[in-house]
NUTORLUM-383223 format. One record per atom (N, C-alpha, C): x, z, y. Coordinates in steps of 0.02 Angstrom, whole numbers, padded with zeros to 5 digits, always signed. Last residue first. Example, Ala and Ser with C-alpha at 12.3 -4.5 7.8 and 13.67 -1.06 7.14 Angstrom:
// residues 2
+00642+00354-00112 +00684+00357-00053 +00645+00394+00002 +00660+00390-00284 +00615+00390-00225 +00660+00390-00165 
// end
This chain:
// residues 260
-00866+00280-01493 -00919+00231-01506 -00979+00265-01538 -00772+00377-01496 -00818+00377-01438 -00875+00327-01447 -00685+00354-01595 -00742+00397-01613 -00793+00399-01556 -00581+00286-01537 -00634+00246-01569 -00695+00288-01588 -00486+00310-01421 -00536+00357-01447 -00593+00318-01480 -00411+00201-01391 -00376+00263-01405 -00421+00315-01436 -00507+00106-01369 -00452+00088-01415 -00413+00151-01435 -00586+00160-01273 -00611+00162-01341 -00557+00143-01392 -00517+00124-01158 -00516+00194-01179 -00538+00200-01251 -00552-00011-01153 -00482+00008-01161 -00475+00081-01185 -00689-00004-01131 -00665-00033-01194 -00591-00015-01207 -00690+00048-01003 -00719+00088-01058 -00693+00062-01125 -00638-00061-00935 -00599+00002-00938 -00625+00048-00993 -00739-00154-00948 -00674-00170-00977 -00631-00107-00982 -00843-00095-00873 -00849-00101-00946 -00781-00113-00978 -00800+00018-00741 -00805-00049-00768 -00806-00048-00845 -00879+00124-00632 -00843+00123-00695 -00854+00054-00727 -00883+00195-00468 -00896+00141-00515 -00852+00147-00577 -00967+00282-00345 -00915+00288-00396 -00932+00237-00450 -00999+00241-00175 -01019+00238-00245 -00958+00247-00289 -01058+00276-00023 -00998+00286-00063 -01021+00289-00136 -01133+00187+00112 -01136+00216+00044 -01067+00222+00014 -01228+00184+00256 -01160+00182+00230 -01160+00219+00163 -01395+00134+00200 -01348+00168+00245 -01276+00154+00222 -01442+00042+00108 -01481+00055+00168 -01436+00087+00222 -01381-00084+00000 -01368-00021+00036 -01412-00016+00098 -01473-00149-00139 -01443-00158-00073 -01435-00091-00038 -01493-00233-00290 -01486-00168-00258 -01447-00177-00193 -01602-00334-00386 -01550-00330-00334 -01551-00262-00302 -01628-00329-00565 -01650-00321-00495 -01589-00320-00450 -01571-00348-00688 -01643-00358-00683 -01668-00354-00611 -01424-00434-00731 -01455-00382-00691 -01529-00398-00681 -01400-00487-00901 -01409-00502-00830 -01442-00444-00794 -01287-00393-01009 -01352-00422-00994 -01356-00439-00919 -01187-00344-01114 -01176-00388-01057 -01241-00426-01043 -01199-00173-01162 -01221-00242-01170 -01208-00282-01106 -01126-00060-01118 -01134-00074-01190 -01151-00148-01201 -01125-00050-00985 -01064-00031-01018 -01066-00045-01093 -01253-00081-00945 -01202-00134-00938 -01136-00115-00970 -01327+00033-00953 -01332-00014-01009 -01277-00066-01007 -01304+00094-00828 -01274+00122-00888 -01273+00071-00946 -01353+00064-00701 -01308+00016-00733 -01276+00041-00797 -01349+00214-00602 -01382+00153-00625 -01330+00105-00654 -01382+00379-00551 -01339+00334-00589 -01379+00273-00608 -01390+00484-00407 -01423+00437-00452 -01372+00391-00486 -01328+00561-00312 -01335+00589-00379 -01367+00542-00429 -01421+00506-00172 -01361+00539-00198 -01375+00571-00266 -01545+00379-00217 -01511+00426-00172 -01452+00459-00207 -01636+00233-00212 -01585+00269-00250 -01547+00314-00202 -01804+00178-00216 -01748+00203-00177 -01701+00243-00221 -01901+00028-00241 -01878+00094-00261 -01817+00113-00218 -01937-00090-00184 -01985-00061-00231 -01964+00008-00255 -01925-00194-00041 -01901-00134-00077 -01956-00107-00123 -01917-00369-00042 -01963-00311-00036 -01937-00251-00075 -01821-00462-00081 -01823-00438-00011 -01864-00374-00004 -01834-00536-00196 -01768-00506-00180 -01764-00482-00108 -01955-00579-00242 -01928-00612-00182 -01859-00586-00161 -01971-00523-00369 -02010-00582-00350 -01980-00618-00291 -01908-00407-00394 -01882-00466-00430 -01921-00529-00413 -01877-00307-00249 -01924-00338-00295 -01893-00399-00329 -01734-00198-00241 -01777-00251-00214 -01820-00282-00269 -01692-00034-00211 -01700-00084-00263 -01752-00134-00239 -01579+00036-00094 -01647+00015-00110 -01644-00038-00165 -01484+00187-00061 -01490+00117-00078 -01563+00101-00093 -01390+00301+00036 -01455+00282+00009 -01457+00207-00003 -01253+00422+00021 -01290+00367+00050 -01355+00353+00013 -01134+00460-00106 -01159+00474-00039 -01195+00412-00012 -01131+00427-00241 -01098+00488-00217 -01123+00508-00148 -01211+00356-00364 -01218+00362-00292 -01190+00429-00270 -01127+00263-00482 -01151+00330-00467 -01153+00337-00391 -01137+00126-00593 -01132+00151-00525 -01161+00221-00520 -01051+00022-00709 -01096+00079-00698 -01083+00105-00627 -01040-00154-00742 -01018-00093-00707 -01073-00041-00705 -01083-00277-00785 -01023-00250-00818 -00998-00186-00784 -01205-00403-00796 -01190-00333-00782 -01127-00311-00820 -01216-00556-00717 -01198-00522-00779 -01175-00452-00763 -01353-00579-00604 -01282-00574-00617 -01270-00537-00683 -01490-00561-00590 -01467-00619-00628 -01392-00618-00642 -01484-00485-00432 -01524-00500-00492 -01499-00564-00524 -01332-00408-00381 -01384-00460-00371 -01420-00474-00437 -01271-00257-00308 -01278-00301-00366 -01336-00349-00352 -01256-00230-00168 -01211-00201-00218 -01212-00242-00282 -01259-00302-00011 -01286-00305-00078 -01235-00278-00128 -01273-00216+00143 -01231-00251+00096 -01260-00246+00026 -01347-00137+00228 -01368-00206+00220 -01327-00245+00169 -01211-00036+00276 -01283-00047+00277 -01300-00122+00272 -01069-00055+00163 -01098-00050+00230 -01173-00060+00226 -00984+00042+00039 -01028-00014+00057 -01060-00001+00125 -00841+00083-00057 -00881+00094+00003 -00922+00031+00018 -00799+00157-00212 -00808+00096-00172 -00855+00112-00114 -00688+00240-00323 -00735+00243-00267 -00738+00176-00230 -00680+00237-00502 -00652+00223-00435 -00708+00224-00383 -00628+00290-00657 -00684+00291-00610 -00656+00285-00539 -00524+00305-00741 -00545+00236-00726 -00606+00232-00682 -00510+00437-00769 -00455+00404-00732 -00474+00334-00710 -00615+00465-00852 -00622+00483-00781 -00567+00451-00738 -00567+00433-00977 -00615+00389-00946 -00621+00402-00871 -00489+00543-01005 -00457+00478-00997 -00503+00428-00962 -00591+00638-01012 -00536+00647-00965 -00501+00581-00952 -00672+00590-01115 -00699+00595-01048 -00644+00601-00995 -00583+00603-01224 -00610+00537-01206 -00636+00538-01134 -00566+00741-01226 -00509+00697-01213 -00530+00628-01192 -00695+00784-01261 -00669+00800-01194 -00609+00755-01177 -00811+00677-01344 -00749+00715-01346 -00720+00724-01275 -00983+00691-01296 -00924+00651-01310 -00863+00694-01306 -01111+00737-01260 -01083+00756-01325 -01024+00712-01346 -01150+00597-01157 -01165+00664-01180 -01136+00676-01249 -01138+00471-01107 -01076+00509-01116 -01089+00581-01138 -01259+00416-01084 -01222+00387-01140 -01158+00426-01153 -01311+00474-00968 -01333+00500-01033 -01291+00474-01091 -01228+00523-00829 -01236+00465-00873 -01252+00490-00944 -01206+00648-00773 -01269+00614-00758 -01282+00555-00806 -01078+00680-00815 -01134+00722-00837 -01201+00688-00826 -01000+00585-00751 -01003+00585-00824 -01060+00627-00851 -01022+00622-00617 -01035+00554-00640 -01045+00554-00716 -00979+00754-00608 -01050+00740-00597 -01068+00670-00622 -00840+00741-00628 -00881+00776-00677 -00955+00757-00670 -00744+00691-00548 -00794+00644-00574 -00840+00676-00626 -00661+00797-00517 -00695+00764-00462 -00750+00717-00486 -00615+00834-00648 -00650+00881-00605 -00691+00845-00552 -00552+00719-00693 -00606+00748-00734 -00648+00796-00692 -00455+00703-00595 -00509+00653-00601 -00568+00681-00641 -00374+00814-00623 -00407+00808-00557 -00465+00760-00561 -00332+00782-00753 -00368+00845-00740 -00406+00841-00674 -00268+00659-00732 -00326+00663-00776 -00367+00725-00763 -00163+00698-00649 -00213+00651-00624 -00276+00654-00666 -00093+00776-00741 -00125+00809-00684 -00178+00763-00653 -00049+00675-00828 -00090+00730-00854 -00127+00766-00798 +00027+00592-00744 -00035+00567-00772 -00080+00623-00798 +00087+00673-00594 +00095+00653-00664 +00026+00635-00693 +00047+00603-00431 +00046+00657-00480 +00061+00631-00550 +00036+00500-00343 +00104+00521-00359 +00105+00578-00411 -00100+00481-00321 -00064+00430-00358 +00005+00452-00380 -00190+00555-00250 -00161+00587-00309 -00118+00538-00350 -00226+00468-00144 -00204+00536-00130 -00166+00566-00189 -00278+00347-00185 -00209+00348-00161 -00182+00420-00154 -00410+00369-00217 -00365+00352-00271 -00292+00358-00250 -00468+00389-00091 -00462+00446-00137 -00411+00431-00192 -00387+00316+00050 -00428+00308-00010 -00416+00366-00057 -00391+00351+00219 -00357+00366+00156 -00406+00357+00099 -00446+00345+00347 -00411+00286+00320 -00377+00295+00253 -00516+00459+00369 -00453+00450+00406 -00411+00394+00376 -00640+00453+00312 -00584+00476+00271 -00517+00469+00304 -00736+00416+00408 -00755+00460+00353 -00695+00490+00316 -00669+00337+00504 -00713+00391+00525 -00725+00441+00469 -00598+00243+00424 -00563+00288+00469 -00605+00349+00487 -00701+00179+00354 -00647+00212+00317 -00610+00262+00361 -00769+00124+00461 -00801+00177+00422 -00750+00215+00381 -00675+00028+00498 -00694+00080+00546 -00727+00139+00510 -00672-00053+00384 -00611-00016+00404 -00628+00040+00452 -00804-00104+00389 -00780-00066+00331 -00719-00024+00349 -00806-00172+00510 -00849-00114+00501 -00828-00071+00442 -00717-00275+00478 -00700-00228+00531 -00742-00164+00525 -00794-00340+00381 -00729-00313+00364 -00707-00260+00415 -00904-00379+00460 -00914-00336+00402 -00848-00302+00382 -00843-00464+00553 -00874-00402+00577 -00886-00353+00519 -00805-00567+00467 -00753-00529+00502 -00781-00462+00527 -00929-00616+00434 -00889-00584+00382 -00833-00543+00412 -00967-00668+00558 -01008-00616+00526 -00968-00578+00472 -00871-00769+00579 -00872-00710+00621 -00911-00653+00590 -00785-00840+00437 -00845-00834+00480 -00845-00767+00517 -00612-00878+00449 -00667-00846+00413 -00724-00833+00462 -00492-00944+00480 -00556-00968+00507 -00616-00942+00466 -00370-00897+00453 -00404-00932+00397 -00473-00957+00417 -00346-00832+00572 -00304-00889+00554 -00335-00931+00499 -00439-00730+00562 -00447-00781+00614 -00406-00843+00599 -00384-00659+00456 -00450-00690+00447 -00462-00743+00500 -00264-00616+00515 -00262-00660+00456 -00329-00695+00446 -00313-00532+00615 -00274-00592+00633 -00272-00642+00576 -00372-00433+00535 -00414-00473+00579 -00377-00537+00600 -00258-00380+00471 -00312-00410+00431 -00355-00456+00474 -00188-00331+00581 -00157-00382+00538 -00210-00418+00496 -00277-00236+00628 -00262-00293+00670 -00230-00350+00629 -00273-00144+00522 -00335-00179+00537 -00322-00242+00579 -00140-00101+00533 -00163-00133+00472 -00227-00173+00485 -00143-00044+00662 -00098-00101+00648 -00120-00138+00585 -00233+00059+00641 -00251+00006+00687 -00208-00055+00675 -00156+00138+00553 -00220+00109+00530 -00242+00051+00575 -00048+00174+00633 -00037+00137+00571 -00100+00102+00547 -00117+00244+00733 -00079+00184+00751 -00066+00141+00689 -00169+00352+00661 -00214+00304+00693 -00179+00239+00709 -00052+00416+00623 -00097+00390+00572 -00143+00337+00601 -00003+00447+00752 +00036+00406+00707 -00007+00375+00653 -00102+00531+00802 -00089+00467+00835 -00050+00420+00790 -00084+00636+00712 -00148+00601+00715 -00139+00533+00747 +00046+00677+00743 +00030+00652+00676 -00034+00612+00675 +00023+00719+00876 +00071+00665+00861 +00057+00635+00793 -00067+00823+00860 -00087+00764+00896 -00042+00705+00883 +00017+00913+00788 -00046+00889+00759 -00069+00825+00793 +00120+00936+00880 +00135+00905+00814 +00072+00876+00783 +00049+00999+00983 +00083+00935+00995 +00097+00898+00930 +00010+01114+00917 -00040+01069+00943 -00011+01000+00955 +00134+01173+00889 +00089+01154+00835 +00037+01104+00856 +00181+01192+01021 +00217+01150+00975 +00174+01127+00917 +00086+01280+01073 +00091+01213+01102 +00129+01166+01055 +00113+01389+00984 +00046+01362+00993 +00049+01291+01019 +00250+01414+00997 +00222+01396+00932 +00155+01363+00939 +00254+01442+01137 +00295+01390+01107 +00268+01366+01041 +00168+01549+01154 +00150+01485+01183 +00191+01428+01154 +00245+01642+01068 +00173+01629+01062 +00155+01560+01089 +00386+01626+01102 +00361+01628+01033 +00288+01607+01030 +00400+01616+01242 +00436+01570+01198 +00406+01568+01128 +00316+01719+01292 +00306+01649+01312 +00338+01602+01262 +00368+01833+01228 +00298+01815+01220 +00285+01742+01237 +00499+01832+01276 +00486+01825+01204 +00414+01803+01191 +00477+01851+01412 +00508+01790+01389 +00497+01778+01315 +00417+01980+01410 +00382+01922+01439 +00411+01857+01414 +00519+02057+01350 +00452+02053+01320 +00414+01992+01345 +00624+02043+01441 +00632+02019+01372 +00565+02011+01338 +00565+02106+01554 +00588+02036+01557 +00592+02006+01486 +00542+02236+01507 +00486+02195+01530 +00504+02121+01530 +00674+02280+01481 +00624+02277+01427 +00566+02231+01445 +00727+02274+01611 +00756+02234+01557 +00705+02226+01499 +00645+02368+01673 +00644+02298+01696 +00673+02252+01642 +00679+02485+01605 +00610+02460+01602 +00606+02387+01623 +00814+02497+01642 +00796+02489+01572 +00725+02460+01564 +00806+02516+01784 +00841+02459+01755 +00820+02445+01683 +00640+02567+01836 +00712+02575+01829 +00741+02516+01791 +00508+02531+01845 +00538+02568+01901 +00613+02579+01894 +00384+02407+01816 +00447+02438+01796 +00480+02471+01856 +00215+02455+01858 +00271+02408+01855 +00334+02446+01836 +00040+02464+01870 +00102+02492+01842 +00156+02438+01840 -00064+02392+01916 -00047+02453+01953 +00018+02484+01929 -00020+02215+01902 -00062+02274+01891 -00040+02333+01934 +00047+02093+01882 +00085+02153+01897 +00044+02217+01884 +00054+01945+01774 +00025+01990+01824 +00064+02054+01831 +00098+01843+01696 +00074+01903+01662 +00041+01953+01710 +00151+01720+01729 +00082+01736+01750 +00055+01796+01712 +00280+01681+01713 +00240+01689+01652 +00167+01706+01666 +00323+01682+01848 +00322+01620+01809 +00278+01625+01748 +00310+01820+01883 +00275+01767+01920 +00268+01704+01879 +00390+01888+01794 +00320+01908+01799 +00280+01854+01835 +00513+01824+01823 +00483+01818+01756 +00408+01835+01759 +00537+01864+01956 +00528+01793+01940 +00494+01783+01873 +00550+02004+01941 +00496+01976+01983 +00483+01903+01966 +00661+02006+01855 +00598+02039+01836 +00540+02009+01876 +00758+01944+01934 +00738+01914+01870 +00671+01942+01847 +00766+02036+02038 +00744+01967+02053 +00720+01933+01989 +00814+02146+01969 +00749+02150+02003 +00721+02081+02016 +00938+02092+01927 +00888+02113+01877 +00819+02118+01908 +01001+02072+02050 +00985+02014+02007 +00932+02032+01955 +01013+02204+02090 +00972+02158+02130 +00953+02096+02089 +01100+02251+01994 +01032+02277+01996 +00987+02233+02037 +01216+02180+02028 +01184+02168+01963 +01112+02193+01962 +01247+02236+02152 +01228+02165+02148 +01192+02150+02082 +01167+02398+02161 +01224+02354+02152 +01199+02282+02150 +01081+02497+02280 +01080+02450+02224 +01144+02410+02222 +01075+02573+02393 +01091+02608+02332 +01096+02562+02271 +01034+02487+02491 +01102+02514+02497 +01124+02548+02433 +00905+02462+02468 +00952+02412+02443 +01023+02437+02447 +00780+02563+02422 +00841+02564+02463 +00893+02518+02433 +00645+02454+02377 +00683+02517+02375 +00747+02511+02416 +00561+02350+02365 +00585+02365+02432 +00623+02431+02434 +00518+02346+02238 +00569+02297+02256 +00598+02310+02325 +00421+02443+02246 +00480+02455+02205 +00537+02408+02223 +00327+02380+02326 +00359+02441+02350 +00423+02455+02311 +00290+02275+02240 +00321+02260+02305 +00358+02320+02331 +00233+02347+02135 +00292+02307+02123 +00329+02292+02188 +00123+02406+02197 +00177+02450+02172 +00241+02411+02160 +00044+02294+02223 +00072+02331+02279 +00131+02373+02255 
// end
């Protein structure tokens, strides 16, 4: 009400410029939805101050907020579009090669899980642009639990462990997917980073006899001896495993023979 009364002041005493300022003040208060309340500007200086404050608040606060939100959504859509395009290319290629539908579904499930869990980014790709010394430090930190759980790496030189950690890679497995099969030649160590696996009976390769959960290491002997796997291991849930290949351990031993 006070604003209306103020705007209805004696127009005979107002110049054209003052009328424009009043109109600008009223328009700004209406457009910005700041409201009028019981107090309103009563003179030219107060109206100018109110107009500038309202416009600055809208342009800075809402502009930054909406701009940041828009940028975030745009980047997300861009990442999603790139990932969908990659998946579509893979699916088209598999159809052209007439790959079985079941296998196509497994590949599609892998890519979908990659997007849901990691936005389609592999851990190895994130630090690929870092200098080798920094990559080693990051890998040593992120793979500390793997090396500490494996008993064969206890009391080993820190330099050896740092270089070895660069060769530990992450692999994703879908529910029902076989990680290792009984009778295969062993050449990898596995660390269960996330998920649950089951060890199957050596009699029928179907009956679960043990469960492997997060933090469990298996396949240590395969880094020393090339022996056949004694049992089949299968994923129960979506699993993330950290793997270390025997051939990579041998390469590191060429630089650190004392690791033997």
